[in-house]
N, C-alpha and C positions, 0 to 999 in steps of 0.2 A: 594794682593796675594804674598806669599813668597815661596821660595824654601822649600820643605817639609823636613826640617832637622831632624825631629823626626823619619822619616822612616828609617834613617841610624843608629839609636840608638837601642841597644839591649834591653834596659829596658826603661820604660816610667815613671820614677820617677817624682815627682813634680818639683824639681829643677834640671835642666839639664845644665851641663857645656858644652858650645858650643866650646869655644876656651880657652886654658890656655897657655899663653906665658909669657916670662920673663917680659914684660912691661905692660901687661894687662890680665884681665880675662873677658870672656863674659859668662853670665848665662842667661837661660830662665826659667821664673817662670810660669809653666802651670796653676796654680790656677787663676792668673789674666792676663795671656797672655802678660806678660811684659818681657822686656830685661834689663839686668844690665851690665854695663861695669865698671869694677874697675881698676883704673890705679895703677900700681905697681912700676913705675920707677920715680925717682926724676925729670927727664926731662919730665915734664907733657905734654908739647906741642907735643913732638914726640910720647909719649905713647898714647895721645888722637888721633892723626892722625892715628896711627897704629890700635888702637882699633876700631875706626870708620870705617876704610877701611875694617877691618876683618869682622865687622858686615855686611856691604854691600855685601861683597864677600860671606860670609856664607849663607846669605839669598837670594843672587842673586837678589838684588833690587837696585833701584836708590835712590839718596839722597832724592828726593821728596817723594818717597814711605816710606822711613825710617822715615820721619817726621810725618807720619800718625800712627806710632807705639808708644807704650809706652816704652820709653827708658830712663833709669837713668844712668848717668855717674858720678861717685864719686871718691874721693881720700881718702884713709884711713889716719888716724892720724899718723900712723907709717911712711908714705911716706912724708907727708907734714902737719905740724900742721896748717899752714896758709890756706891751701886749703881744709882741711877736713871739713865735716859737711855740704856740699853744693851739691845739685844736679845740675850739670852743663848742663845736656842734651847734645844733639848733636850740635856741633859747627855750622853746616850748616842749622840748623832749626831755625825758628823764635823765639822759646823759649830758644834757646841755650845761655848759659852764658859764658863770658870770664873767663879764668883761671886767678888767681891773678898773678901779675907780680913778686911779692916777694915770691912766693912759692918755 
């Protein structure tokens, strides 16, 4: 069970931007009920922490509950060539992957 963030939105398009910040973007895809966190800052570790915390806050859920959701966390090529092309997931979930040290 998550906070009903869709109730706060004026339109219910398929792709909904939940948060747009300098260091990350969080999207919700209604079609497959998944979430996307895109890191936009070269300090990937900080951007990831901020994006993950914002997801938990926006949905008003625990880390354990977040791990039950479908969440992709990626880095665009324009931010880091070394880190792009990988779904890192949430750092605190069993399937979460570490960011590359040389990103």
